[in-house]
C-alpha positions in Angstrom: 0.0 0.0 0.0 2.8 2.3 0.8 4.4 2.0 -2.6 1.0 2.1 -4.4 0.8 5.6 -3.0 4.3 6.5 -4.2 4.7 4.7 -7.6 5.3 8.2 -9.1 6.2 11.6 -8.1 8.7 12.8 -5.5 9.6 10.4 -2.7 8.6 11.3 0.8 11.3 12.0 3.3 12.3 9.3 5.8 10.2 10.9 8.6 7.3 11.2 6.3 7.6 7.7 5.1 7.9 6.3 8.6 4.9 8.3 9.7 2.9 6.9 6.7 3.8 3.3 7.1 3.0 3.6 10.9 -0.4 4.9 9.9 -1.0 2.1 7.5 -0.1 -0.4 10.2 -2.3 1.1 12.8 -5.2 1.3 10.3 -4.8 -2.5 9.6 -4.7 -3.4 13.2 -7.6 -1.1 14.0 -9.7 -3.1 11.6 -8.9 -6.2 13.6 -9.8 -4.4 16.8 -6.2 -4.6 18.1 -3.4 -2.1 18.7 -0.3 -2.3 16.4 2.5 -4.3 18.1 5.4 -1.8 19.1 7.9 -4.4 17.9 6.3 -4.5 14.4 6.1 -0.7 14.4 9.8 -0.4 15.1 10.6 -3.0 12.4 8.7 -1.3 9.7 10.1 2.1 10.6 13.6 0.6 10.1 12.6 -1.2 7.0 11.1 1.8 5.2 14.2 3.9 6.0 16.3 1.5 4.2 13.8 1.1 1.4 13.5 4.9 0.8 17.2 5.0 0.6 17.2 2.4 -2.2 14.5 4.2 -4.0 16.5 7.4 -3.8 19.0 5.6 -6.0 16.4 5.4 -8.7 14.9 2.0 -8.0 11.1 2.6 -7.9 8.9 -0.3 -6.8 6.7 -0.3 -10.0 5.0 -3.8 -10.2 3.5 -4.9 -6.9 2.1 -8.4 -6.4 2.4 -9.1 -10.0 0.6 -12.2 -11.1 2.1 -14.5 -13.8 0.9 -17.5 -15.5 1.9 -19.4 -18.7 5.4 -20.1 -17.6 6.0 -23.4 -19.3 8.7 -25.8 -18.1 9.6 -28.7 -20.3 9.8 -32.1 -18.5 11.2 -35.3 -19.9 10.7 -38.5 -17.8 12.8 -41.6 -17.6 10.5 -43.5 -20.0 11.0 -40.8 -22.6 7.6 -39.2 -22.2 7.5 -35.4 -22.5 5.4 -32.8 -20.8 5.0 -29.0 -20.5 4.2 -28.0 -17.0 2.7 -24.6 -16.4 3.8 -22.5 -13.4 1.7 -19.7 -11.9 2.5 -17.4 -9.1 2.7 -13.9 -7.7 5.9 -11.7 -7.6 6.0 -9.5 -4.5 7.7 -6.6 -6.2 9.7 -5.5 -9.3 11.8 -2.4 -9.0 12.6 -0.4 -12.1 15.7 1.7 -12.7 15.4 4.9 -14.9 17.0 2.9 -17.8 14.4 0.2 -17.6 16.5 -2.3 -15.8 14.8 -4.3 -13.0 15.2 -6.2 -9.9 12.8 -8.8 -8.5 12.1 -9.1 -4.8 10.1 -11.6 -2.6 9.4 -10.3 0.9 10.4 -12.5 3.8 9.2 -11.9 7.4 11.4 -14.6 8.7 14.7 -16.2 7.6 15.7 -16.8 3.9 18.0 -19.2 2.0 21.5 -18.2 1.6 22.9 -16.7 -1.7 24.8 -20.0 -2.2 21.6 -22.0 -1.9 19.9 -19.8 -4.3 22.8 -20.2 -6.9 22.8 -24.0 -6.5 19.1 -24.3 -7.0 18.5 -25.5 -3.4 15.6 -23.0 -3.4 13.6 -22.4 -6.6 11.0 -19.8 -5.7 12.8 -16.8 -6.9 14.4 -18.9 -9.7 10.8 -19.4 -11.0 10.2 -15.7 -10.6 13.3 -14.9 -12.7 12.2 -17.1 -15.4 8.7 -15.7 -15.3 10.0 -12.1 -15.5 11.5 -12.8 -18.9 8.0 -13.2 -20.2 6.7 -10.1 -18.2 9.4 -7.7 -19.2 11.0 -9.2 -22.4 12.7 -6.1 -23.5 14.3 -5.1 -20.2 17.4 -6.3 -18.5 17.2 -8.1 -15.2 20.2 -7.3 -12.9 19.1 -9.0 -9.7 16.7 -11.2 -7.9 16.5 -11.8 -4.2 14.6 -12.2 -0.9 14.0 -8.9 0.9 13.9 -9.5 4.6 11.5 -7.1 6.4 13.2 -7.8 9.7 16.7 -6.5 8.7 16.2 -5.0 5.2 18.8 -7.4 4.0 18.6 -8.7 0.5 19.6 -12.3 -0.2 19.9 -13.5 -3.7 22.0 -13.0 -6.8 22.9 -9.7 -8.6 25.0 -8.5 -11.5 28.2 -7.3 -10.0 28.3 -4.1 -12.1 25.1 -3.0 -10.3 26.1 -3.6 -6.7 26.8 0.1 -6.1 23.6 1.5 -7.4 21.7 -1.2 -5.5 23.6 -0.3 -2.3 25.0 -3.8 -1.9 28.4 -5.1 -0.8 30.3 -7.2 -3.2 30.3 -10.8 -2.3 29.6 -14.4 -3.6 26.1 -13.2 -4.5 27.5 -10.7 -7.1 28.1 -12.3 -10.5 29.7 -11.2 -13.7 27.0 -10.5 -16.3 27.7 -13.8 -18.3 27.6 -15.9 -15.1 24.3 -14.2 -14.1 22.8 -15.0 -17.5 24.1 -18.5 -17.3 21.9 -19.0 -14.1 18.8 -18.7 -16.1 19.5 -21.9 -18.0 20.6 -23.6 -14.8 17.5 -22.5 -13.0 15.3 -23.9 -15.8 17.1 -27.2 -15.8 16.8 -27.4 -12.0 13.1 -26.7 -12.0 12.6 -29.3 -14.7 14.5 -31.9 -12.9 12.5 -31.2 -9.7 9.2 -31.5 -11.6 10.5 -34.8 -13.2 11.1 -36.1 -9.7 7.6 -35.2 -8.6 6.2 -37.0 -11.6 8.2 -40.0 -10.5 6.7 -40.0 -7.0 9.3 -38.0 -5.0 8.0 -35.6 -2.3 10.5 -32.8 -1.9 8.6 -31.2 1.1 9.1 -34.3 3.2 10.1 -33.3 6.7 13.4 -34.8 8.1 13.2 -37.7 10.4 13.8 -35.4 13.4 10.8 -33.3 12.6 7.0 -33.8 12.5 5.1 -32.2 9.7 2.1 -30.3 11.3 0.8 -29.0 7.9 -0.4 -32.1 6.1 -0.4 -35.9 6.5 2.5 -36.2 4.1 2.6 -40.1 4.3 -0.9 -40.1 2.7 -0.1 -37.7 -0.2 3.6 -38.7 -1.0 3.6 -41.5 -3.5 7.0 -42.5 -2.3 5.7 -42.9 1.3 2.9 -45.2 0.2 5.2 -47.4 -1.8 4.5 -46.2 -5.3 7.3 -45.2 -7.6 
């Protein structure tokens, strides 16, 4: 809601932005008949301060909760049969630079995977977003994709190293040369395709470890592997 109000025009000052985001939070909790938690208020004040600093560099949040569909992933199974699997989803936020370059973000209110896990395909959520964005913004250049932690304002993902300064990032393992960044696109598609192939074969990637109990679903009943199929 905050960035819907500031998609264009001059940016608010930090104090104005903090006051506005406080008001939005209080309004939301008032609808629930509750006071806004002070801890959450402090967190959002800190987050919007960092966020406005990023926007002052020219990165304006332009597409908010952008839905996508029609992202087709080819899957080839062990028996040679071929499928096209459609992925759908919602990208929390796409920031545009003045030259049309863009960065994708997914908000996280808790912890996030590490940059290494993202690069190695251990986490495929923002990998799917990155592929979907090629369809949403085919003429623009993507220069980064990451999780944006509301608790710390830290951004965890992969970014083109030439854009670290405009994005107010420190150079590290998550900053890639342009050719390496582009190579990740092909790797991500292969990773997602392989994951889908495993699901077709009966694997259940969300299975909890032996030391945990899944409280969200009776996974033994819905995992084909657990009931002895595949």
